[in-house]
Every structure is written in structure tokens, then in C-alpha cells.
C-alpha positions in Angstrom: 0.1 -0.4 -0.1 1.3 3.2 -0.4 0.6 6.9 0.6 -0.8 9.4 -2.7 -0.6 13.8 -1.6 -2.6 15.4 -3.7 -0.3 17.8 -3.7 -3.4 20.4 -5.8 -5.5 19.7 -2.5 -2.8 19.9 0.2 -2.5 23.7 2.2 -0.2 22.2 4.4 -1.8 22.3 7.3 0.5 19.7 9.1 -1.5 17.3 10.7 -0.8 14.2 8.2 3.0 15.0 9.7 1.9 14.9 13.3 -0.2 11.7 12.4 2.4 9.9 10.1 6.1 10.7 12.0 6.9 7.7 10.8 6.1 8.1 6.8 5.8 12.4 7.1 8.1 15.3 7.7 7.1 19.2 6.7 9.0 21.4 5.2 9.8 25.4 5.3 6.6 26.3 4.7 4.1 23.4 6.1 3.9 20.6 3.9 4.3 16.9 4.1 7.9 16.0 2.8 7.4 11.3 2.5 11.0 10.6 4.5 12.1 7.9 2.4 12.2 10.8 -0.7 9.5 8.9 -3.4 6.6 10.6 -4.2 4.5 7.5 -2.8 5.5 6.6 0.0 4.8 2.7 1.4 3.3 2.5 3.9 4.4 -1.1 6.0 1.0 -3.0 7.6 2.3 -1.7 10.9 1.3 1.9 10.3 -1.8 0.7 8.4 -4.7 2.4 10.5 -2.1 5.6 11.4 -1.9 6.0 7.8 -5.9 5.0 7.5 -6.6 7.8 10.4 -4.2 10.4 8.5 -6.1 9.9 4.8 -9.5 9.8 7.5 -8.3 12.8 9.0 -7.1 15.0 6.1 -9.0 18.5 6.3 -9.0 19.1 2.7 -9.1 15.6 2.0 -5.6 15.2 0.4 -4.3 12.2 1.1 -5.9 8.6 0.1 -3.5 5.2 0.6 -3.9 3.3 -3.2 -3.1 -0.5 -4.0 
């Protein structure tokens, strides 16, 4: 499973980086940056429930899980 970030919808609130610090960090403007340098970071099975929660709580619906 991979975490997709819709960059056109994201407004840099940073909630996802607080909910998924293992996968995401923030750039200087507050936008999420995958820690592994990819565009869509892989979500390990142990983090799946946390990723689902981040997707559900994103205030601008900028996150999705794929595959």
C-alpha cells in the first residue's frame, strides 16, 4: 500500500505529519514531505491503521491510500 498526497489539494496544515511521523516530515512551509524521498511512500502493514486515520482526518482530503 502507498500513501498518495494530492499536492493541488494540500494546504500545508501539517496534520498528516503529526499523525504519521514515521512516514512524513514537513518542509519549511508546513507541507508534507515523505521521509524516504519518494512521491508516494510505502505504508508498512504495522502503520496501515495510522495511515487510514490520517487519510480520514485530512481536513482538505489531500491523502489517499493506493494498492
